Each structure stands twice: as structure tokens, then as C-alpha cells.
C-alpha positions in Angstrom: 132.1 72.6 129.1 132.8 68.9 129.7 136.5 69.1 129.5 136.7 71.9 132.1 134.7 69.7 134.6 137.0 66.7 133.8 140.1 68.7 134.3 138.8 70.0 137.6 138.5 66.4 138.8 141.7 65.0 137.5 144.3 67.8 137.9 146.4 67.2 140.9 146.0 69.5 143.9 148.9 71.6 145.3 148.9 69.4 148.5 149.2 66.2 146.5 152.1 67.6 144.5 153.8 68.7 147.6 153.5 65.3 149.2 154.8 63.5 146.1 157.7 65.9 145.8 158.6 65.4 149.4 158.6 61.6 149.0 160.7 61.9 145.8 163.3 64.1 147.5 163.6 61.6 150.4 164.3 58.7 148.0 166.7 60.8 145.9 168.5 61.8 149.1 169.0 58.1 150.0 170.6 57.7 146.5 173.1 60.5 146.8 176.3 59.7 145.1 174.6 57.7 142.4 173.3 59.1 139.1 169.7 59.2 140.2 166.8 61.3 138.7 163.1 61.7 138.9 161.4 60.6 135.6 157.9 59.7 134.4 154.6 61.5 134.3 155.3 63.3 137.7 158.5 64.8 136.4 156.8 65.8 133.1 153.8 67.3 134.8 151.3 65.1 133.1 150.1 62.8 135.9 146.5 62.4 137.0 145.2 63.2 140.5 145.5 60.1 142.7 146.9 57.9 139.9 150.6 58.4 140.0 153.5 56.1 140.9 156.8 58.0 141.3 159.5 56.8 138.9 163.1 57.2 140.0 165.9 56.0 137.7 169.4 55.2 138.7 171.9 55.1 135.8 175.2 53.2 135.7 178.0 53.5 133.2 177.1 52.1 129.8 180.3 50.1 129.8 178.9 47.9 132.6 176.5 46.3 130.1 173.1 44.6 130.4 174.4 41.5 132.1 175.9 43.4 134.9 172.8 45.5 135.3 170.5 42.4 135.5 172.8 40.8 138.1 174.0 43.8 140.2 171.7 46.8 139.6 169.1 45.6 142.2 171.8 44.8 144.7 173.1 48.4 144.6 169.6 49.8 145.1 168.9 47.5 148.0 172.0 48.7 149.8 170.5 52.2 149.9 166.7 51.5 150.1 166.1 48.3 152.0 164.9 50.4 155.0 161.6 50.9 153.1 158.9 48.4 152.5 159.8 47.0 149.1 159.2 44.3 146.6 161.5 43.2 143.8 159.6 43.5 140.5 160.7 42.4 137.0 160.6 43.7 133.5 163.6 43.7 131.2 165.7 43.5 134.4 164.8 43.6 138.1 163.8 46.9 139.8 162.5 47.9 143.2 158.9 48.9 144.1 158.8 50.9 147.4 156.0 52.0 149.6 156.9 55.4 151.2 154.2 57.2 153.2 151.4 55.6 151.1 153.1 56.5 147.8 154.4 53.8 145.4 157.9 54.6 144.1 159.5 52.5 141.4 163.2 52.6 141.4 164.7 51.4 138.2 168.3 50.8 137.3 169.5 51.7 133.8 172.5 52.4 131.7 173.8 55.9 131.1 173.8 56.7 127.3 174.4 60.0 125.4 171.3 59.7 123.2 168.1 57.7 122.8 169.6 55.9 119.8 172.3 54.4 122.0 169.8 52.7 124.4 170.9 49.2 125.4 167.8 48.5 127.6 164.2 49.9 127.2 164.6 52.2 130.3 167.7 53.9 129.0 165.6 56.3 126.8 163.5 57.4 129.7 165.4 60.6 130.6 165.3 61.7 126.9 161.5 61.2 126.9 161.2 63.3 130.0 163.3 66.1 128.5 161.5 66.0 125.2 158.1 66.4 126.8 159.2 69.2 129.2 160.8 71.0 126.3 158.0 70.7 123.8 154.7 71.0 125.8 153.3 74.1 127.4 151.6 74.0 130.7 148.3 74.2 128.9 149.2 71.3 126.7 150.1 69.2 129.8 146.5 69.6 130.9 145.5 68.5 127.4 147.6 65.4 127.9 145.7 64.8 131.2 142.4 65.0 129.4 143.6 62.6 126.7 145.0 60.1 129.2 141.7 60.1 131.2 139.7 59.7 128.0 141.9 56.7 127.0 141.5 55.2 130.5 137.8 55.7 130.5 137.3 53.9 127.2 139.8 51.1 128.2 142.6 51.7 125.7 145.3 53.2 128.0 148.3 51.1 128.8 151.0 49.6 126.6 151.3 46.4 128.7 150.2 43.1 127.1 147.0 43.0 129.2 145.8 46.1 127.4 147.8 46.4 124.1 146.9 50.1 124.1 148.3 53.6 124.2 151.2 54.5 126.6 151.4 57.8 128.5 154.3 58.8 126.3 152.2 58.1 123.2 149.4 60.4 124.6 152.1 63.1 125.1 153.4 62.7 121.6 149.9 62.9 120.2 149.2 66.2 122.0 152.7 67.4 120.9 151.9 66.7 117.3 148.2 67.8 117.1 148.3 70.5 119.8 145.3 69.7 121.9 143.0 67.0 123.2 140.2 67.8 120.8 142.6 68.1 117.9 143.8 64.6 118.6 140.2 63.3 118.6 139.4 65.2 115.4 142.4 63.7 113.6 141.5 60.2 114.9 138.1 60.4 113.2 139.8 60.0 109.9 142.4 57.4 110.8 142.5 54.2 108.8 145.4 51.7 109.3 148.2 51.9 108.8 148.1 55.3 110.5 151.4 57.1 110.2 152.0 60.2 112.3 155.3 62.0 111.4 156.6 63.0 114.8 160.1 62.2 113.4 161.6 60.7 110.3 161.6 57.0 110.9 164.9 55.2 110.5 163.2 51.9 109.6 160.0 50.5 108.2 157.2 49.8 110.7 154.3 47.4 110.1 152.1 48.1 113.1 148.5 49.6 112.8 149.7 52.9 114.4 153.1 54.3 113.7 154.5 57.1 115.8 158.3 57.3 115.4 160.0 58.1 118.7 161.6 61.6 118.4 164.4 60.6 120.7 165.0 57.3 118.9 163.4 57.1 115.4 164.4 53.5 115.1 161.5 52.8 117.4 157.8 53.0 116.9 156.5 54.5 120.2 153.0 53.1 119.4 154.1 49.6 118.6 152.0 48.1 121.4 148.7 49.5 120.1 146.6 46.7 118.7 144.1 47.1 115.9 141.3 46.5 118.5 142.5 49.4 120.7 143.1 51.7 117.7 139.5 50.9 116.5 138.0 51.6 119.9 139.8 54.9 120.1 138.7 56.0 116.6 135.0 55.0 117.4 135.1 56.7 120.7 136.6 59.9 119.2 133.9 60.1 116.6 131.1 59.6 119.2 132.6 62.0 121.8 132.9 64.8 119.3 129.3 64.4 118.3 127.9 63.8 121.8 130.3 64.8 124.6 129.7 63.0 127.9 131.4 62.4 131.2 130.9 58.7 130.6 133.9 58.7 128.3 136.1 59.8 131.2 134.3 58.3 134.2 132.4 55.2 132.9 129.7 53.9 135.2 129.8 50.3 136.3 127.5 47.8 134.5 124.6 47.2 136.8 123.0 44.2 135.2 123.9 41.9 132.4 122.0 39.1 130.7 123.5 35.7 130.0 123.2 35.1 126.3 124.0 31.7 125.1 125.8 29.4 127.5 128.6 30.8 129.6 131.1 29.0 131.8 133.8 30.4 134.0 137.2 28.7 134.9 139.0 29.9 138.0 142.8 29.3 138.4 145.2 30.1 141.1 148.8 31.3 140.4 151.2 29.1 142.4 154.3 31.2 141.7 155.2 34.9 141.0 155.7 36.0 137.5 156.0 39.2 135.5 152.5 40.5 134.7 153.3 40.7 130.9 154.4 37.1 131.0 151.2 36.0 132.8 149.0 37.9 130.3 150.9 36.5 127.4 150.1 33.0 128.6 146.5 33.9 129.3 145.9 35.1 125.7 147.7 32.1 124.3 145.4 29.8 126.4 142.3 31.7 125.3 143.3 31.1 121.7 143.9 27.4 122.5 140.5 27.1 124.2 138.8 28.7 121.2 140.5 26.4 118.7 139.8 23.3 120.7 136.1 24.1 121.2 135.7 24.9 117.5 137.4 21.6 116.6 135.1 19.8 119.0 132.0 21.3 117.2 131.1 24.2 119.4 130.3 27.7 118.2 132.3 30.2 120.3 130.7 33.6 120.7 133.4 35.3 122.9 136.2 34.7 125.4 137.6 36.9 128.1 139.8 36.9 131.1 140.7 39.0 134.2 143.1 38.7 137.1 142.2 39.4 140.7 145.0 39.1 143.3 146.6 35.7 142.6 143.6 34.3 140.7 142.9 34.1 137.0 139.3 34.0 135.7 138.6 32.8 132.2 135.1 33.2 130.7 133.8 31.4 127.7 130.6 32.2 125.9 129.1 29.6 123.6 126.1 29.8 121.2 125.0 26.6 123.0 126.6 24.0 125.2 124.5 21.3 123.6 125.7 19.6 120.4 124.9 16.3 118.8 126.8 13.0 119.6 127.6 12.6 115.9 129.3 14.8 113.3 130.1 14.8 109.6 133.7 13.9 109.0 135.1 15.1 105.6 137.7 12.8 103.9 139.9 13.0 100.9 138.9 13.5 97.2 138.4 10.2 95.2 141.6 10.6 93.2 144.0 10.6 96.2 143.8 6.8 96.3 146.3 6.2 99.1 144.4 8.6 101.3 141.1 7.0 100.3 142.4 3.6 101.4 143.5 5.0 104.7 140.1 6.7 105.2 138.2 3.5 104.4 140.3 1.6 106.9 139.7 4.0 109.7 136.0 4.9 109.3 132.6 3.2 109.2 129.5 4.6 107.5 131.5 5.9 104.6 130.1 7.3 101.3 131.1 9.4 98.3 129.6 12.8 98.4 128.2 14.9 95.5 131.5 16.8 95.3 133.6 13.7 94.9 135.0 13.6 98.4 134.6 10.7 100.9 132.6 11.3 104.1 131.8 9.4 107.2 129.7 9.9 110.3 131.8 9.8 113.5 130.9 10.0 117.2 132.3 13.0 119.1 135.1 12.1 121.6 134.0 14.8 124.0 130.7 16.8 124.1 131.5 18.5 127.4 132.8 22.0 126.6 134.3 22.6 130.0 136.3 19.4 129.7 137.5 20.4 126.3 138.6 23.8 127.6 140.4 22.4 130.7 142.2 20.0 128.4 143.4 22.9 126.3 145.0 24.7 129.2 148.8 24.8 129.0 150.4 27.4 131.3 154.2 27.6 131.7 153.8 29.3 135.0 152.5 26.9 137.6 148.7 27.2 138.1 146.0 25.2 139.9 142.4 24.8 138.7 140.3 26.0 141.6 136.9 25.4 140.0 134.6 25.9 137.1 130.9 26.6 136.7 128.1 27.5 134.4 127.1 31.1 134.8 123.4 31.8 135.6 123.4 35.1 137.4 126.6 37.2 137.1 127.7 39.0 140.2 131.3 40.3 139.7 131.9 43.6 137.9 134.3 41.9 135.4 131.8 39.2 134.5 129.0 41.8 134.1 131.2 43.8 131.7 132.1 40.6 129.8 128.4 39.7 129.3 127.2 43.3 128.6 129.8 43.7 125.8 128.7 47.2 125.0 130.7 49.8 127.1 128.8 52.8 128.5 130.4 55.2 126.0 129.4 53.2 122.9 126.0 54.7 122.3 
């Protein structure tokens, strides 16, 4: 059976578990005297082989408050952990990312609360999530979660970060908790139509997102709030196709070998000149893609698709047009004849004016810019400092990301 083979590949080995546990114990020993605990997918027993970062949380009294945590939490951690190779990362507040014997360990400060509903920062609920999963999933169901996570990763919908806008690991765990197994989740998904409401708990407020899964440890929160309509749709389509024709391609998608350039495609390459939170960068990337699309349409181009990816400190933005060639002139629509003040203004500003069959005034105007790359570059407005490294028309795609962008159809969509 397909799932048995997948599980054989993704379930952690005893040696891997022993190494990770040893690293976790070392870090926890360095934090003795503080309220530190191991959380996340490793603690829950739902992590995938070779794909885990250890999550250690250090909790301070709730009375300290968010401002103290943002200012001092990282300082306390550095006093204990600066002997390791580390970087300071940022989310709601700063945290440490350590490298210990080849294992990434994220050490996150939080505030100690008595229940998930008292959370003052997003991380304060984490221990309640861990306890909920450990208490409510059997060992067999933890393997079902592993299958669901790998399926979601394979079809590209896994991750609640802005870059993906998909399903978090906790949402995958809640789905298996509610439906019982990997296949039951997929079977249920075949009938989903937004808004999808899954009653994992009685919600304490009204939610408006496409997928609603009230968080059992804090029903004021929709655990699936990050899931976009696109990712929900992809999951539903993939669930239907997998149940009809199971394949390893859903879990381990092959790379796109070749892709044809349809229309005219150009690529803009930018360099990040300062560090920023990944979610912040991706928020700016998406806003700039929207700005490029709007500017190109206003300039008279027909936009087929846009995409972006980040590699190290470089941002790549791809734009696919129906054609890069448009005429020098365009039809400029003016006001209806009865808006006299606007008619006078239109007459003063335009040559070659006439009254159309529908009673509106029209003119023929020359395009200000018929170079789509120039239009796109002019539309860029990043708050984080970036530098344009270059731009080019694509003739023969070479990078895996560009091939995927041009191919459109993922390997599982067949």
C-alpha cells in the first residue's frame, strides 16, 4: 500500500530520535532554574524524518508583560546559551536559533499562563497545544499525522507562514484528531466547500476565513486562519485525485525537467540589503506583485501570471505576459455627455476627441511607456532596503523555481 511505503520513508529512526533527545537534554540542562520545556512536533511525536527543528520554550511570569519579554527575554537566553553558534530571529518578539551538533534548536521566550485563553503572545499557547495532542492522539494516529503532513508538503500547502498561507502542523494534528486518520481527512475534504467549519471546539467568536477550525485550547482563535482559498482549493483537488489514483508523487513530487515559455516572460532579480523577518519580506513581495500586476494592466498589457521566490538574500520576481508587444496608441474613455464640467476638462486635455455611440467622449492617446520591464520596475516599492541586480527576458529556463513557474501544473495534478 502507498501509505505504508511513505511511512517507511518518513518515520524517524531510533538513532535520529536518540540524537535529537540528547541535544534537547543538553539545551534544557543549560536552562536549569528557568521554566523551560520541550515543545513542538518532536515533543508531540509527529515530526518527519530529517525535517525537524527542536523547539524549546522558556516561560517567564505573566506579570512581566509583553514589553519586558520583547526587551529582556532574549538577554536572559543569551546569558545561558551564547556558547552555541546562534542567530537572533524575530517573530512577535526575538528568539534564539541555535546550531547544536548539526541540529537546529529554536529557543523561544514566552509568558506563563494558566490556560490557552489567557495567552498574551502567540507562543504562550504552545504548551497547551503540545499537551492536547499528546493526550488526544494514539501512537497510530501520530503516524497518520505524519502521512498528512508529508502529503501537504508534497502538494505545496504545508506551512502557515505568509509565503505559503497554508496548513500548520497543528492544523494537521487537529484534522487527524477530528477525523481519525489520514484517509478520513482526505475523504472529508472531497466534500468541502467554503466556508468549511470543523467543530473541534465551540467557537467563542464568529470567523470569516475559508477554513474554520476552532482551537480547542483557545476557542477565540481559528487555528486555520492562515489557510488561503488557494491552498484550501489545492488540498481539496489533491484529496479527490489521490483517493481515485494514489501515487507517491503526492508525497515526493519529482522536479520539473523541462518547461516551455508561453507568452513573454521576464525575470527581475533583487538583493536584500538588510535583514528582516521572513513574513515581513513575503508580505512586501506579495504587495509588490499586486502593484506590478495593476501597473502593467493599466499600461495596456495582458498579465497571465506572476510568481516569486527567495534564494539566500536574493528575491526573484517572474512576470508572464500574453505578449510584450502592444501598440503605441490606446483608446481613452472619457465622461458621458451630460457631465458638462468633466466634458470641458476632457476636451481641454485631449486631442482627437469624438462622441461615441454610447454617449461618452473618447480620445486616442499615446502610451507613456510601452516597455513592460520599465513599468514593473517603476511599480516596485519595498520598505525593506533592496537593490535591483538585474532583469532579463526568459528564453530557456534553467532554475527549478522558474521551471515550476512556467510549467504551472504540479506533478500530482493529473
